[in-house]
C-alpha positions, 0 to 999 in steps of 0.5 A: 234281248237277242243273240246278235244284241248280245254279240254287240253288247259283248264285241263293242266293249271288247274292240274299244279295250283292244284299241286302248291297249293297242294305243297305250302300246303304240304310246309305251313303244314311242316313248321308249323309242324316243328315250333310245333316240335320244341317248343316242344322239347324246352319245354321238354329241359326245363321242366326237369330242372323244374322236377329235381328242384322239385325233389330236393326241395323235398328232401331238404324240408324233410330233413329240416322237419326231423330237419336239419335246415341247409338246410334253405339257400339251400331252398331259393336258390332253391326257387329262382331257380324254380321260374326263371325256371318257368318264362322261360316255360312261355316265350316260348309261350302261349300255356302253359300259357293257358294250364290248367295242367300247371296253376295247377302246378304253383298254386300248387308250389305257395301253397307249398312253403309258407306251407311245413314247417308246413307239416309233412314229409309224407304229404310233400313228397305226395304233391311233389309227386302229383306235380311231377306226374302232371308234368311228365303227362304235358310233356307227353301231349306236346310230343303228342300235338306237334307231337314228336313222329314222330320224334322217329325211333321206336314207342316205343322210346318216350315211353321210353324217356318222360315217362319211363326215367322220372318215373325211375328219379321219383323213385330215386327222391322219395328215395332220399327225404324219404331216406334223412328224414331218415338219418336226423332224424337218425332212420328208423321206419317200414313205411319208411322201407316199402316206401324204400324197395318198391322204391329200388325194383322199382329202381332195376327194371327200372334200368335193363329195361332202361340198355336193352331199352335205352342203360343206360351207365354203369356208370349210372347203377354203380351209381344205384347198389350202391344206392340200395345197400346204401339203403338195408345196410346203410339206411333200419337199425334201426340206419342209417349208413351214413349221410344225406348230403352224401346219398343226393348226392349220390342219385343226382349223379343217377339222374344226369346219368338219366337226362344226358340220357334224354338230349342226347336223346331230342338233338338226336330227335332235329337233326331229325326236317326237 
């Protein structure tokens, strides 16, 4: 047998072996990546409920501090809901239990539940704002570390889904909290007027952006316009012309539209996991 024949006999099996090993490594890598993406999407699905319920707590607690103590039972029920939300999040995987930002969110929430009644209205809202901002940052961290951008048809889609949509919801949530406090107290002071005017303009701006970039349904657009008009003509007046509960429900309807759209986007990303 010639030297060249010996080389061929050695090289071909080696090449086949390397190809098989490379193929197995790719399969393993793809399985790991798929598992990471599915966990990331599961957290994005579940964390949005934490986000929505914390926003709801901000609104109800603002109304309570402003004098509507009939909200006490609703707040107690919401505390139990958020506790269960966080337990569900922690059961998904140990990664989140070891995440310093999530640990900070849990600790901040525990402090806030025991002391929000002793806070001034603006301090209570600011504490919730910080908590919710960190939660949105956590969602963005999860999307990045769990390779969810790779599922997006366009690079910008991820930014719109787990940033733009959630920031838009947060503007509405802040307007709900401040507006609920205004309508519960029966007066709109100059500071509240400035805050609500700013948030109203942000809601209008983001609703237009979302309509163009994410195809926000017309029903959602209609509700956002209704909220903006309510803020301008029924809340931003010396004596508010709408009951606190009605205003809270109106703003909540807008948030539900945003979160429903968010849910659909997450479902579409889950369908692309391969």
